[in-house]
C-alpha positions as CSV (number, residue, x, y, z in Angstrom):
1,T,104.2,106.3,31.0
2,V,104.3,103.7,33.7
3,L,106.1,100.4,33.6
4,L,103.5,97.6,34.1
5,T,104.7,94.5,32.4
6,G,108.3,95.2,31.4
7,K,107.2,97.3,28.5
8,K,106.4,101.0,28.3
9,T,102.7,101.5,28.4
10,S,101.1,104.8,27.6
11,L,98.3,105.5,30.1
12,V,95.7,108.3,30.2
13,P,94.8,108.9,33.9
14,A,91.2,109.2,34.8
15,P,89.8,112.8,35.2
16,H,91.1,114.5,38.3
17,F,93.4,111.5,39.1
18,H,96.7,112.4,40.6
19,W,99.5,109.8,40.8
20,R,100.5,111.2,44.1
21,T,97.1,110.4,45.5
22,L,97.6,106.7,44.7
23,E,101.2,106.8,46.0
24,T,100.1,108.5,49.2
25,Q,97.1,106.3,49.9
26,A,98.7,103.0,48.9
27,R,102.1,103.9,50.5
28,I,103.8,102.2,47.6
29,P,105.8,104.4,45.1
30,I,104.5,104.6,41.5
31,L,107.3,104.3,38.9
32,F,107.7,106.7,36.0
33,H,110.0,106.7,32.9
34,T,112.2,109.8,32.8
35,G,112.7,109.5,29.0
36,D,112.2,107.5,25.9
37,D,115.4,105.6,25.9
38,G,114.1,102.9,28.2
39,G,116.8,103.7,30.8
40,E,116.4,105.4,34.2
41,M,113.1,105.4,36.1
42,T,111.9,107.5,39.0
43,T,109.2,107.2,41.6
44,G,106.7,109.9,42.1
45,R,109.0,111.4,44.7
46,G,112.0,111.5,42.3
47,H,114.0,108.5,43.6
48,C,115.9,106.7,40.9
49,V,115.1,103.0,40.3
50,S,116.6,100.6,37.8
51,P,114.3,99.0,35.2
52,A,115.4,95.5,36.3
53,V,114.2,96.2,39.8
54,A,111.1,98.2,38.8
55,A,109.7,95.7,36.3
56,G,109.2,92.8,38.7
57,P,106.5,93.7,41.3
58,L,104.0,95.2,38.9
59,E,104.0,92.1,36.7
60,D,102.5,90.2,39.7
61,D,98.7,90.5,40.1
62,N,99.1,89.8,43.8
63,V,101.4,92.8,44.3
64,V,99.0,95.0,42.3
65,G,96.2,93.8,44.5
66,E,98.1,94.6,47.6
67,I,98.7,98.1,46.3
68,L,95.1,98.8,45.3
69,V,93.6,97.3,48.5
70,R,95.4,100.0,50.5
71,L,93.3,102.8,48.9
72,S,90.5,104.4,50.9
73,P,87.1,102.6,50.7
74,E,85.2,105.5,49.0
75,P,83.8,104.4,45.6
76,S,85.7,107.0,43.7
77,S,89.1,106.1,45.2
78,L,89.5,102.7,43.5
79,A,87.7,103.8,40.3
80,R,90.2,106.6,39.8
81,A,93.1,104.4,40.4
82,L,92.2,101.8,37.7
83,V,94.1,103.5,34.9
84,C,94.7,100.4,32.8
85,K,93.0,97.2,31.9
86,P,95.4,94.9,33.8
87,W,94.6,96.7,37.0
88,G,90.9,96.6,36.2
89,R,91.0,92.9,35.8
90,V,92.7,92.5,39.2
91,A,90.1,94.7,40.9
92,A,87.3,92.7,39.2
93,S,88.5,89.3,40.5
94,A,86.7,87.5,43.3
95,D,90.0,87.2,45.2
96,F,90.5,91.0,45.2
97,R,86.9,91.7,46.2
98,R,87.3,89.3,49.2
99,L,90.6,91.0,50.1
100,W,88.9,94.4,49.9
101,R,86.0,93.3,52.1
102,D,88.4,91.8,54.7
103,R,90.4,95.0,54.9
104,H,87.6,97.6,54.8
105,G,84.8,95.8,56.7
106,R,81.3,97.1,56.2
107,P,80.5,98.5,52.7
108,P,79.0,102.0,52.4
109,V,75.3,102.5,51.5
110,L,75.5,103.6,47.9
111,G,71.8,104.5,47.6
112,V,68.2,103.2,47.8
113,F,66.1,101.1,45.6
114,D,62.3,101.2,45.5
115,K,59.4,100.3,43.1
116,R,58.0,103.2,41.0
117,M,55.2,101.8,38.9
118,T,57.2,99.9,36.1
119,T,60.7,100.9,37.2
120,L,63.1,99.7,39.9
121,L,64.3,103.2,40.8
122,F,67.7,103.9,42.3
123,T,68.2,107.0,44.4
124,P,71.9,107.9,44.9
125,G,72.9,108.2,48.5
126,L,76.4,109.7,48.2
127,Q,77.7,113.1,47.1
128,A,80.2,113.7,44.2
129,P,82.7,112.3,43.4
130,D,81.3,109.1,44.9
131,R,77.7,109.7,43.7
132,I,76.4,107.0,41.3
133,P,74.0,108.4,38.7
134,R,70.3,107.4,39.0
135,E,70.2,105.9,35.5
136,R,73.3,103.8,36.1
137,F,71.4,101.3,38.4
138,S,67.7,101.9,37.7
139,L,65.9,99.2,35.7
140,Q,62.8,99.0,33.6
141,V,61.1,95.9,35.0
142,C,57.8,95.6,33.0
143,S,55.3,97.3,30.7
144,E,52.8,99.8,32.0
145,A,50.0,97.3,31.8
146,A,51.8,95.0,34.3
147,W,53.0,97.6,36.8
148,N,51.1,96.0,39.7
149,T,52.3,92.4,39.2
150,W,55.8,92.7,40.7
151,C,57.5,93.7,43.9
152,V,61.0,94.0,45.4
153,L,61.7,91.4,48.1
154,G,65.0,92.7,49.2
155,V,68.7,93.6,48.5
156,R,71.5,91.4,49.7
157,Q,75.1,90.7,48.6
158,G,75.1,93.2,45.8
159,R,71.9,91.8,44.2
160,V,68.3,92.9,44.0
161,L,65.6,90.2,44.3
162,I,62.3,90.9,42.5
163,M,59.2,88.7,42.4
164,N,57.0,88.8,39.4
165,W,53.6,87.1,39.8
166,T,52.4,87.3,36.2
167,L,55.6,85.7,34.8
168,R,55.8,83.4,37.9
169,E,59.5,84.0,38.3
170,F,62.1,85.6,40.5
171,L,64.4,88.1,38.9
172,I,67.9,88.5,40.4
173,Y,69.4,91.8,39.2
174,N,73.1,92.8,39.5
175,P,73.2,96.6,39.3
176,F,77.0,96.7,38.7
177,S,77.0,94.4,35.6
178,G,73.4,94.8,34.5
179,E,73.1,90.9,34.6
180,R,69.6,89.6,35.1
181,R,69.1,86.0,36.2
182,R,65.6,84.4,36.3
183,V,64.4,81.5,38.5
184,S,60.9,80.1,37.9
185,F,58.4,79.6,40.7
186,P,58.0,76.1,42.1
187,P,55.5,74.5,39.7
188,D,53.0,73.7,42.5
189,L,53.1,77.2,44.1
190,S,49.6,78.5,44.2
191,L,48.8,82.0,45.6
192,P,45.8,83.8,44.3
193,P,46.9,87.1,42.7
194,D,44.2,89.1,44.5
195,E,45.6,87.9,47.8
196,F,49.3,88.4,47.0
197,F,49.3,92.1,46.2
198,D,47.9,93.7,49.3
199,D,49.4,95.4,52.4
200,A,50.2,92.0,53.9
201,Y,52.1,89.9,51.3
202,N,51.5,86.2,51.1
203,A,55.0,85.5,50.0
204,N,58.5,86.7,50.8
205,G,62.0,85.5,50.2
206,A,65.8,86.0,50.3
207,L,68.8,85.4,48.1
208,L,71.7,83.5,49.6
209,W,75.0,83.8,47.7
210,D,78.0,84.3,49.8
211,D,80.5,83.7,47.0
212,E,80.1,83.8,43.3
213,Q,81.9,80.5,43.0
214,S,79.4,78.8,45.2
215,P,75.9,77.7,44.2
216,L,73.1,80.3,44.4
217,K,70.3,79.6,46.9
218,L,66.9,81.2,46.9
219,V,64.6,80.9,49.9
220,L,60.8,81.3,49.4
221,V,58.4,81.7,52.3
222,A,54.7,81.6,51.3
223,C,51.3,81.4,53.0
224,S,49.2,78.6,51.6
225,G,45.6,80.0,51.7
226,R,44.9,80.8,55.4
227,T,45.9,77.5,56.9
228,R,49.6,77.2,57.0
229,V,53.0,78.8,56.1
230,E,55.5,77.0,53.9
231,A,59.2,77.4,53.0
232,R,61.4,75.9,50.4
233,V,64.9,76.4,49.0
234,Y,66.1,76.6,45.4
235,S,69.7,75.6,44.5
236,S,71.4,76.6,41.3
237,E,73.5,73.5,41.7
238,T,70.6,71.2,41.0
239,G,68.3,73.7,39.3
240,T,65.4,72.5,41.4
241,W,63.3,73.5,44.4
242,G,63.6,71.5,47.6
243,D,60.9,69.8,49.7
244,I,58.2,71.9,51.4
245,I,58.8,72.7,55.0
246,S,55.7,73.9,56.8
247,I,54.0,74.5,60.1
248,P,50.2,74.4,60.6
249,E,49.9,77.9,62.2
250,P,48.1,80.4,59.8
251,C,50.4,83.4,59.2
252,R,50.3,86.7,57.4
253,L,53.6,88.0,56.0
254,T,54.4,91.6,55.3
255,S,56.4,93.5,52.7
256,V,59.3,94.0,55.2
257,P,62.3,92.2,53.7
258,V,63.6,89.0,55.3
259,T,66.7,89.3,57.5
260,V,69.4,86.6,57.5
261,V,71.3,85.9,60.7
262,G,73.8,83.1,60.4
263,N,72.0,80.0,59.2
264,R,68.5,81.4,60.0
265,L,66.0,83.6,58.2
266,Y,63.6,85.9,60.0
267,C,60.3,87.3,58.7
268,W,58.2,90.0,60.3
269,L,54.6,88.8,60.6
270,R,51.4,90.7,60.6
271,R,49.6,87.7,62.1
272,P,50.0,86.1,64.6
273,V,50.4,89.3,66.5
274,N,53.7,89.8,68.3
275,S,55.4,87.0,66.4
276,I,58.4,86.5,64.1
277,L,58.8,83.6,61.7
278,E,62.2,81.8,62.0
279,F,63.4,79.4,59.2
280,N,66.4,77.3,60.2
281,L,68.4,76.4,57.1
282,D,70.4,73.7,58.8
283,S,67.6,71.7,60.4
284,Q,65.1,72.7,57.7
285,T,62.5,73.7,60.3
286,L,60.1,76.6,60.8
287,A,59.1,78.1,64.1
288,L,57.3,81.1,65.6
289,I,59.2,83.3,68.1
290,T,57.8,86.1,70.2
291,R,58.9,89.7,69.8
292,P,60.4,91.7,72.7
293,P,58.0,92.7,75.5
294,R,58.0,96.3,74.3
295,A,55.0,98.5,73.6
296,N,54.5,100.0,70.1
297,L,56.5,97.5,68.2
298,K,55.5,97.9,64.6
299,S,57.1,97.4,61.2
300,R,57.1,101.1,60.7
301,N,59.5,101.7,63.6
302,C,61.7,98.6,63.9
303,R,63.7,96.0,61.9
304,I,65.0,92.6,62.6
305,I,68.8,92.7,62.7
306,P,71.8,90.4,63.7
307,G,72.3,90.7,67.5
308,E,75.4,89.9,69.5
309,D,77.0,86.4,69.7
310,G,75.2,85.2,66.6
311,A,71.7,85.8,68.1
312,V,68.8,87.6,66.4
313,G,68.2,91.2,67.4
314,L,65.9,94.1,66.9
315,A,66.4,97.8,66.2
316,L,63.6,100.0,67.5
317,L,63.4,103.7,66.6
318,M,61.4,105.9,69.0
319,Y,62.8,109.2,68.1
320,P,65.1,110.6,69.5
321,A,66.2,107.2,70.8
322,I,67.2,103.9,69.1
323,E,67.0,100.8,71.2
324,L,68.9,97.6,70.3
325,W,67.5,94.4,71.6
326,N,69.1,90.9,71.7
327,R,67.4,87.5,72.0
328,N,69.5,85.5,74.4
329,I,69.1,81.7,74.9
330,N,70.3,80.2,78.1
331,S,71.8,76.7,78.8
332,H,68.2,75.4,79.3
333,G,67.1,76.6,75.9
334,V,64.9,79.4,77.3
335,A,64.9,82.5,75.2
336,T,64.8,86.0,76.7
337,W,64.8,89.4,74.9
338,V,67.3,91.8,76.5
339,L,67.6,95.6,75.9
340,R,71.4,95.9,75.3
341,K,71.8,99.5,74.2
342,T,70.0,102.8,73.9
343,V,71.3,105.7,71.8
344,I,69.9,109.2,71.8
345,L,70.1,110.7,68.3
346,D,69.4,114.4,68.9
347,S,73.1,115.4,69.0
348,I,73.9,113.2,66.0
349,F,71.2,114.5,63.7
350,D,71.5,118.1,64.9
351,L,67.7,118.7,64.3
352,A,67.0,121.9,66.0
353,P,63.8,122.0,68.2
354,S,61.0,124.1,66.9
355,S,57.8,125.7,68.2
356,T,56.0,124.5,65.1
357,G,55.9,120.8,66.1
358,T,57.9,117.8,67.2
359,W,59.9,115.5,65.1
360,R,58.4,112.1,64.3
361,S,60.2,109.1,62.8
362,L,59.8,106.0,60.6
363,V,62.1,103.1,59.8
364,L,62.1,102.9,56.0
365,G,64.6,100.1,55.4
366,Y,67.6,98.0,56.5
367,A,70.8,97.4,54.7
368,E,71.9,94.0,56.0
369,D,75.4,94.1,54.3
370,A,76.1,97.5,56.0
371,N,74.2,96.8,59.2
372,A,72.5,100.2,58.7
373,I,68.9,101.3,58.9
374,L,67.3,103.9,56.7
375,I,65.1,106.3,58.7
376,S,62.9,109.2,58.0
377,V,62.6,112.1,60.5
378,Y,59.7,114.5,59.8
379,K,57.4,117.2,61.0
380,E,54.7,119.1,59.0
381,M,56.2,119.5,55.5
382,C,59.8,118.9,56.4
383,I,61.2,115.4,55.7
384,R,64.8,114.2,56.2
385,A,66.2,110.8,55.5
386,F,69.3,109.3,57.1
387,T,71.2,106.0,57.3
388,V,72.4,105.0,60.7
389,Q,75.2,102.4,61.0
390,L,74.2,100.4,64.0
391,E,77.7,99.6,65.3
392,S,79.3,103.0,65.1
393,M,76.0,105.0,65.1
394,Q,77.4,107.1,62.3
395,C,74.7,108.9,60.5
396,K,74.6,110.1,56.9
397,R,71.9,112.1,55.2
398,I,70.3,110.9,52.0
399,H,68.6,113.4,49.8
400,G,65.4,112.3,48.1
401,H,61.7,112.0,48.3
402,F,60.9,109.1,50.7
403,L,57.1,109.0,51.1
404,N,56.5,105.3,51.2
405,D,56.9,102.8,54.1
406,V,59.4,100.3,52.7
407,Y,62.6,101.0,50.8
408,H,65.7,98.9,50.0
409,P,69.1,100.5,50.9
410,F,71.9,99.2,48.7
411,A,75.3,98.7,50.3
412,S,78.3,97.5,48.5
413,F,81.9,98.3,47.5
414,Y,81.7,99.8,44.1
415,A,84.3,100.6,41.4
416,A,83.1,102.3,38.2
């Protein structure tokens, strides 16, 4: 038994959980009763502590939070430590999650989402004991008859954003809780279904929700016919869509998810060629910016990413090299793309050369929360998928069948 609130509470540790693991990782002793008389207590190392001294700290949620936040960031670490409901409530609080993010930085990529007919399918990306079962996060979205009326727009801040044309709504899905929140299209949104579902989407969007206590914002970017591109923002605070922001240039969007950099959103465009659409949330303006002066820039081999000093950037994969570009703006407002880093991946992936062919590569997705790209390296019938964290260049292999062009890596801190 462990003293939690001044009373003896019988606890059943999670499978394979060891008290010494928590004591070692948190560097705070865990207190045990030595008998049923309510008298002497000991730590996991056998040191005697009086009940009067021991009872205080673990009654304080702040102290419990400081203990738990010192665990390692792997998903199984925190899950195995939550051996009672009071600790679980502490770990589920918004304050603790903020403390956890501040301490551990970028979250791990837990797996990958993609559309499979009627199902939002989750492919686990970690190995046991951190592996999350496929069925835990997968979601049946629609009936078989409506399989081609929805798409995944992106994954940000622990939520999946789905667009359903037939129901004329956005679905915001929380894989952890299973919560599904719906937001209706703007009443005046008009996109012909036969033009929406092709290889160049006529609509895209992003969910903005930095804190669960703040209003939810949803950004919609859409092409109105072939004449102009429009953007508008939905706020849960008012429950309404804002005014239309537009530019006259005809654009064609793609299925590549939107990237958010500070107060700006960026969309990869199919047309105009060599252009990126920028939506400034502060000034409520749209603009077209040019891509880097680099040959072979395609959505299949690069992703828009945050650059240095708050600028927008680009990650380009030309296996075995990854190039990181930064769009710098000088004091006169002139923008220039600069190649700031090139990394050779041969030694990282340890893909042995072969006489049967050369390795080719694709960029399959980008996890904005982890700043990591999902890539596929292949030759003939051999296909391997990896995540590459763009700051540390740490690579992790993901096992699965990745045969499409666009996937949605899911990065978050998770506790079962």
